[in-house]
N, C-alpha and C positions, 0 to 999 in steps of 0.2 A: 482292395481285393488283390491277393497275391496271384502271380502268374501260375505257380505250381498247383493252384486249386482249380485250374481250368482244364477242360477236356474238349478236344476238337474232334468232331465226328462228321461223317458224310451223311447227308439226308437222302431221301428217296430220289431226288433229282441229281445226285452226285455233287451237291454243293456243300461246302464246309459250314458247320454250325458250331459255335462255341458255347459251352456250358460252364457255369460255376459249380464246382462240387461242393455241396452243402454238408453232406455227411456220408461216411462209409459205415455201413451197419452189417454185422454178421448175425444171422438168425439160423439156428440149427445147421451150422456149417455152410450155409449159403450166404454169399456176400451180395449186398445191394448198395447202390450209389443213389443218393437223392441229389438231383442236380436241377439247376434253373438256367434256361436260355439267357445268354448275356445280352443279345441284341433285341430281344422282344420281351415285353412284360407279360409273360405267360405263366401258367401254372408250373409247379415243380414237376419233374419227371422222375420216375423211379426206374432204374436200370438194374437188372440182375447180371452178375458176372458169371457167365457160363464158360465152359471149356470146349473148344472144337478143334480137333486135330492137334492137340497139345498147346493151343494158343487161347488166351483169354479173349472173349468177345463180350460186348455189352448188348444185352437184349432188353428192349423196352418192355416193362411189365404192364400188361393190359388186362389181366385177370383181376376182377373186382375184389375177390377174397384175398388175393396176394397183396394187392395195393393196400387194403384195409389193415392187413397184418403188419406190413412194413411201416405204414403211417402210424398205427397204434403204438408200435414199439418205439418209434422216433419220439412221439409226443409224450409217452410215459417215461421213457428213460432220459430224454434230453430236454424235455419241456418245450419241444418244437424250436429250440434256439441253437441246437448243436452243442457239442462237447467243448469244454474249455481245454485249450492245448497247453 
């Protein structure tokens, strides 16, 4: 796994969590990141890239319809395995 595919974020407790970026997807001009926690064997997490005060912020997607839309796009277009670079 390459270092540049990693994202370090602060959790609710202010502790750093490292994620591996699996895919960056654009749907209707909205960008999403599918990522997986490095240190825990948990489910993939979908982040939406939002803009606040001119800065990009990652927002965890928790709306079931939005999750289904992004997951469906990922599995249809990339076979659930990501794009070849």
